[in-house]
C-alpha positions as CSV (number, residue, x, y, z in Angstrom):
1,X,0.6,-6.6,-10.2
2,X,-0.5,-5.6,-6.7
3,X,-0.8,-9.3,-5.7
4,X,2.6,-10.0,-6.9
5,X,3.9,-7.0,-4.8
6,X,2.2,-8.1,-1.8
7,X,3.4,-11.8,-2.3
8,X,7.0,-10.4,-2.4
9,X,6.5,-8.5,0.9
10,X,4.9,-11.7,2.4
11,X,7.9,-13.9,1.2
12,X,10.4,-11.3,2.7
13,X,8.4,-11.3,6.0
14,X,8.4,-15.1,5.9
15,X,12.1,-15.1,5.5
16,X,12.7,-12.7,8.3
17,X,10.4,-14.7,10.4
18,X,12.3,-17.8,9.7
19,X,15.6,-16.2,10.5
20,X,14.3,-15.1,13.7
21,X,13.0,-18.6,14.6
22,X,16.5,-19.9,13.8
23,X,17.9,-17.3,16.3
24,X,15.4,-18.2,18.8
25,X,16.3,-21.9,18.5
26,X,20.0,-21.1,19.1
27,X,19.2,-19.0,22.1
28,X,17.1,-21.7,23.6
29,X,19.9,-24.3,23.1
30,X,22.4,-21.7,24.6
31,X,20.0,-21.3,27.6
32,X,19.8,-25.0,28.0
33,X,23.5,-25.3,27.9
34,X,23.9,-22.5,30.6
35,X,21.4,-24.2,32.8
36,X,23.3,-27.5,32.6
37,X,26.5,-25.8,33.3
38,X,25.1,-24.0,36.3
39,X,23.8,-27.3,37.7
40,X,27.2,-29.0,37.1
41,X,29.1,-26.1,38.8
42,X,26.7,-26.3,41.8
43,X,27.3,-29.9,42.1
44,X,30.9,-29.5,42.2
45,X,30.7,-27.0,45.1
46,X,30.8,-29.0,48.3
47,X,28.3,-27.1,50.5
48,X,29.2,-29.1,53.6
49,X,32.9,-28.2,53.3
50,X,32.0,-24.5,53.1
51,X,30.3,-24.5,56.4
52,X,33.4,-25.7,58.3
53,X,36.2,-23.6,56.7
54,X,36.8,-19.8,57.0
55,X,38.4,-19.8,53.4
56,X,36.7,-19.1,50.2
57,X,36.0,-22.4,48.6
58,X,35.6,-22.5,44.8
59,X,35.2,-18.9,44.4
60,X,35.9,-19.3,40.7
61,X,32.9,-21.6,40.4
62,X,30.7,-19.1,42.2
63,X,31.8,-16.3,40.0
64,X,31.1,-18.4,36.9
65,X,27.8,-19.4,38.2
66,X,26.9,-15.7,38.7
67,X,28.3,-14.9,35.3
68,X,26.1,-17.6,33.8
69,X,23.0,-16.4,35.7
70,X,23.5,-12.9,34.3
71,X,23.9,-14.3,30.8
72,X,20.7,-16.3,31.3
73,X,18.8,-13.1,32.1
74,X,20.0,-11.6,28.9
75,X,19.2,-14.7,27.1
76,X,15.7,-14.7,28.5
77,X,15.2,-11.1,27.5
78,X,16.4,-11.8,24.0
79,X,14.1,-14.8,23.7
80,X,11.1,-12.7,24.8
81,X,12.1,-10.0,22.2
82,X,12.4,-12.6,19.5
83,X,9.1,-14.3,20.3
84,X,7.4,-10.8,20.1
85,X,9.0,-10.1,16.9
86,X,8.0,-13.5,15.5
87,X,4.4,-12.9,16.5
88,X,4.5,-9.5,14.8
89,X,5.7,-11.1,11.5
90,X,3.2,-13.7,11.9
91,X,0.3,-11.3,12.2
92,X,1.7,-9.2,9.3
93,X,1.9,-12.4,7.1
94,X,-1.8,-13.2,8.1
95,X,-2.8,-9.7,7.2
96,X,-1.1,-9.9,3.8
97,X,-2.8,-13.3,3.2
98,X,-6.2,-11.8,4.0
99,X,-5.5,-8.8,1.6
100,X,-4.4,-11.2,-1.2
101,X,-7.5,-13.2,-0.7
102,X,-9.8,-10.2,-0.9
103,X,-7.8,-8.9,-4.1
104,X,-8.4,-12.4,-5.6
105,X,-12.0,-12.3,-4.9
106,X,-12.3,-8.8,-6.3
107,X,-10.5,-10.1,-9.5
108,X,-12.8,-12.9,-9.7
109,X,-15.8,-10.7,-9.5
110,X,-14.4,-8.4,-12.2
111,X,-13.7,-11.4,-14.3
112,X,-17.3,-12.8,-13.9
113,X,-18.6,-9.4,-14.6
114,X,-16.5,-9.1,-17.8
115,X,-17.6,-12.6,-18.9
116,X,-21.2,-11.5,-18.3
117,X,-20.6,-8.3,-20.2
118,X,-19.0,-10.2,-23.1
119,X,-22.0,-12.5,-23.2
120,X,-24.3,-9.6,-23.0
121,X,-22.3,-7.9,-25.9
122,X,-22.6,-11.0,-27.9
123,X,-26.3,-11.1,-27.4
124,X,-26.7,-7.3,-28.0
125,X,-24.7,-7.8,-31.3
126,X,-27.2,-10.4,-32.5
127,X,-30.0,-8.0,-31.6
128,X,-28.5,-5.2,-33.8
129,X,-30.8,-6.3,-36.5
130,X,-33.8,-4.8,-34.5
131,X,-35.0,-1.3,-35.1
132,X,-32.8,1.7,-34.7
133,X,-34.7,3.0,-31.5
134,X,-34.1,-0.3,-29.7
135,X,-30.6,-0.4,-31.0
136,X,-29.9,3.0,-29.7
137,X,-31.3,2.1,-26.2
138,X,-29.3,-1.1,-26.2
139,X,-26.1,0.8,-27.2
140,X,-26.7,3.2,-24.3
141,X,-27.1,0.2,-21.9
142,X,-23.9,-1.3,-23.2
143,X,-22.1,1.9,-22.8
144,X,-23.4,2.2,-19.2
145,X,-22.3,-1.3,-18.4
146,X,-19.0,-0.8,-19.9
147,X,-18.4,2.5,-18.0
148,X,-19.3,0.7,-14.8
149,X,-16.8,-2.1,-15.7
150,X,-14.2,0.6,-16.3
151,X,-14.9,2.2,-12.9
152,X,-14.1,-1.2,-11.2
153,X,-11.1,-1.9,-13.4
154,X,-9.3,1.3,-13.2
155,X,-7.4,0.4,-10.0
156,X,-7.1,-3.2,-10.6
157,X,-6.3,-3.4,-14.3
158,X,-5.7,0.0,-16.0
159,X,-4.8,-1.5,-19.3
160,X,-8.0,-3.4,-19.6
161,X,-9.8,-0.2,-18.6
162,X,-8.2,1.7,-21.4
163,X,-9.3,-1.0,-23.9
164,X,-12.8,-0.8,-22.6
165,X,-12.8,2.9,-23.0
166,X,-11.7,2.6,-26.6
167,X,-14.4,0.1,-27.2
168,X,-16.9,2.6,-25.7
169,X,-15.8,5.3,-28.0
170,X,-16.1,3.0,-31.0
171,X,-19.7,2.0,-30.0
172,X,-20.7,5.7,-29.5
173,X,-19.3,6.5,-32.9
174,X,-21.3,3.6,-34.5
175,X,-24.4,4.7,-32.6
176,X,-23.9,8.3,-33.9
177,X,-23.4,7.2,-37.5
178,X,-26.5,4.9,-37.3
179,X,-28.6,7.7,-36.0
180,X,-27.4,10.2,-38.7
181,X,-28.2,7.5,-41.4
182,X,-31.6,6.8,-40.1
183,X,-32.4,10.6,-40.0
184,X,-31.8,10.9,-43.6
């Protein structure tokens, strides 16, 4: 449940990162186009002719070049901002991956512990034939192990924890009945 939620967050971060990367690519293309346009406009200006005339030569080209230079500055700022945002999303995605990996490890540990407990329960059920004193001690150990399991499961799998608690109550009831029968 928690892992699914974290996976959804990770997917949304990945989508946002992908959208930012698309915007970055578009801005980089626009930057290249502006650079090419500036070079073309500078080539059309005849700098030698400017030196020998008192008139403004190609003032429109100069204004367009200045305009494109200003646009390039804003594009560069936008590119830097997008790169920072992409880095932030990448780090968030990495953090979520680590958290999911840790949660999966914890779940594996709990499952291994549950399997071990199940095997131990099977063995303890086979040994119920032994004396009531040993049976009482084994029952207490079994209860203790199940309570430990519940303490680990309570955050990860509350439903499983409730099942274990009901199983503990049944074991306690059986032990009390056995003790009462053995006393008579």
